[in-house]
C-alpha positions, 0 to 999 in steps of 0.5 A: 725168868732170871735164875742162878745155878749152884755156882752163881752163874746166870741162867735164863728160862727158855725165851727169857734171855737177851734177844738177837738184837741185844746179842748183836749189839754186844758182839759189836761192842765186844772188840772195844771192851776187849781192847780196853781190857788188854790195854789196861793190863799192859799198862799195869804190867809195864809199871810193875816191870819198871818198879821191879827193875829200878826199885827191886820191888814188885808192887803187883802180885797178880793181874786178873781180867774178865769181860762180862758175858752177854747174859751177865750184862743183860742181868746187870741192866735189870739190877741197875733198873735199866731197860734191857735193850741194846742201846743201854749196854753203854750205860754199864761201866763194868763190862770190862773188869781188871783186878790188880792184886798188890803185896801191901796197902801202900802198893795199892795207892802207889800203883793206882796213882802212877796208872792214873797219870798215864797218857790217855787214862781218864778217871771217871769215878773212884770209891775207896773201900780201903779207907772206908770199908763196906759194912760187911768188912769188904776192902778194895780200891775201885776205879772206873777209868776211860781207856782209849781204844783204836780199831780199824773203823772206830776210835773211842774211850771205853770204860773199864772197872779196876779193882786194886786190893792186897793179897789178904783183901782178895782172899777175904773177898773171895771166901766171903763171896763164896759163902754169901753169893755163890751158894745163895746163902742167907747168912745169920747175923753171927756169921756176918759179925764173924766175917767182919771181924776176920776182915778187921783182923787181916787188915791189922796184920797187913798194917803190921807187915807194912811197918816191918817191910818199910823198916827193912827197906829203910836199912842200908844195903851193904852192896850200895856202899862200895861193893862186897868185901872178899876174904882177902880184904879187897872189894868186889868191884869188877862189875862196877868197873866194867860198867864204868868203862874200865878195860880188862887185863887182856886189853879187850872190852868185849864184843 
């Protein structure tokens, strides 16, 4: 019989968990899902570096990833109405999961757009809970993508579930999950209403912060207009001159 402990971890009574054949199939597939997870995370890290270096802005605050345990995958099949047999493991699209936390709402859509344009990444399913929140107030952009993975003896596309959300969306989701699921709480309607109100308030603040950030970024940068002015009235252009090929007074451009 399936049970959950105080922390929400899946446990089983003796003899009720996955059998040896199920575990063996899970272990056979695990390197594929692990490879897809690492590939997806690497793509997001590279994109974040690019935006940071070129635009001076890091759209990604943090990246989290996880592989479902064999026990969790076994339990998920039951919840989805599938027979808990080895071959049905491939029916699950969230064995590998990546969560990308962004600073602003527009960063979520910008990063998701360029990620889906990456070579080899194929979108299988999308659910936008930011534009269409769940009734409880949950917001996040969910993508199911297929990532190509090459091992020593096999090459195939592997599904990965990707959740993109902002910092405040992640905070709300973590706290709501804690009170609603982790302690198996049966929330009273008043608590559910209050949690939904908190989610709406946080989203309103995010929209205000986004407008402020957009306005600040639109302001001209003094350093882009000929450099900074020194106390003697001259402009600090040494770096730009060197970058443009000018030779220092000692006649050496440097090694």
